[in-house]
N, C-alpha and C positions, 0 to 999 in steps of 0.2 A: 431534332438536331443532336440530341444526346447520343454519344458513341458508346458502344459496349466495350469497356476496357477489361472485362473479365471479372474475376473475383477480387474483392478488396481484402487485404491482409494487414495485420499489425505484426511486425517481426517479433518473435519470442525472445530474441537475443538482444537486439538494440532498440526496439520499440518504433522503428520507422514504419510509417504507413505507406502502402503501395498497392498497385493493382498488378495481377499476374500477366496481363495482356494476352490471356488465353494460351500461354505457353504450357508445355507438359510438365515442367518442373517449376513450381512457384519459389523462386530464389529471391532473397532480399537484394535489392540493388546496392545497398550500402555496405552490408557485411557479408553477403553471399550465402547466408544460412538457408538451407532447404527447409521450407515451412512444413513439409510433410513429416519432418522429424521432431516437430514441436511436442513437448511433454503434454500428456493429456491429464488434466486435473479431474479428480473424482468429483462428481456432483454431490453437493451437500444436501442433506435433508433439511427440512424447515427447522427441526429441533436443533440440529448442529449449527445452523445459521444463527438462531436465537442465542445459543450458548456462546458462540464466538462474539456476538455483538455485546452480550452482557459482560463478558470477560474484558473486552476492549474498553467498555465504559468504566468498569471498576479500576482498570489500570490508569485511565486518564484522570479519574478523580482522586486516586490515592496520593500521588505526589503533591497535588495542590494542598491537601489537608496536612500532610507532613510539613510542607514548607511553612504554612501558617503557624503550626505549633512551634516550629523551630524559631520563627521570628518572635513569637510571644515569649518563649523561654529566654531568648537573648535580651529582650526588653526588660524582663524581670531581673535578669542577672545584672544589667546595667543599673537599674534602679536600686538594687541591693548594694551595688558597689558605690553608688552616690551617697547612700545613707551613712556609710562608715566614715 
């Protein structure tokens, strides 16, 4: 019962999911972008993927540590002000 609707695309401009309905020009029905003009991303090597993941993990952890230190410093400043 399944009908062949052609190739499934995700528009590179607006993110709409659609099928090309076997038309010669796969154009997005929402924004009209020709999907053949989509930018081609260079494939990353496993080494580059690990480096990117490690960098993201470091960036995610760094602000949390700084916030905790800032709160501790504020608490110490309040405590010092209460003693005077």
